[in-house]
N, C-alpha and C positions, 0 to 999 in steps of 0.2 A: 645577324640569326631576324631581326626585322625583317630584311628583306625577303628572307628565305619564306617567312611565315606568307606575307606580302603577295610571295608568288604562289606560292601552295591556296591561299582562300581562291584569289584571284582562277586558279586552274580549276579547283574544287567548285566555283560556281559556275563556270564555263560550261562545267559537263551535269548542270542541272537539267538542263532541257532534256538531253540524253537518258539521265537516270528514270525521271518523271514519267513517262512516256508508256503505255501501258504495251503487254507485251503482241497484242493486235497490233497496236500501230508500228513496232519495230519488226514484226516479220517482214519478209519480202512480198512481193506480188505470186500470185497462184504459178503463173507461169513462169515462173523463172528456175531454169533447171543445172543451174551452176550449184548454186548451195540450198540444200533442204532448208524447209522454215523450222524444223526445229532445233539447230545447228545456232540460228542467231536467237532465238528465245532461249536457247541455255545460258546465251553469251549474255542476255538480258536479263536474266535470273540472277547470273552470279554477279555482274552489276550492279544490283541491288543488293546481293549478299555484303558483298564489299563496301560498300556504302552505309550500311546497317554495321558494320563491323567498325569502320572508321568513327563512326560515334562513339560506340562503346569504347573504343580504345581515348577518343579524345577527353570523355568524359574520367575514365580512370585516370590518362596521364594528368587531368588537371587537379583531380583529388592527390594523386601524388605529387604532384608540384606544390603544392598550396600546403600541406603535412611536410615535405621536408623545408620549404622556405617558416615552419613556423616554428620547427624544430631547431632550425639554425638561430631563427632571433631568440630564442628563447634560452639557448646555450649563450651566446654573447651578452644576453642580461644578466646572465645568473653565472659568469667567469670569475673562476675565484682570481686575486691578484699575486 
């Protein structure tokens, strides 16, 4: 489990520069006719939204983990023999 978490953290940290770039920096050159600029800007926006959702899920997940761990430890302490 720890290996998965380490890999996930390394992957997410490697993607930070792309996520922090502004929409203007991610847009291709004006002369590029293969891909419209709006498509790349939309991808950048969706990546930003996914990063914000990941933070929310991480916070909520850690809160649920703490609650479950606390409930289990209280159950073990109050166990009737």
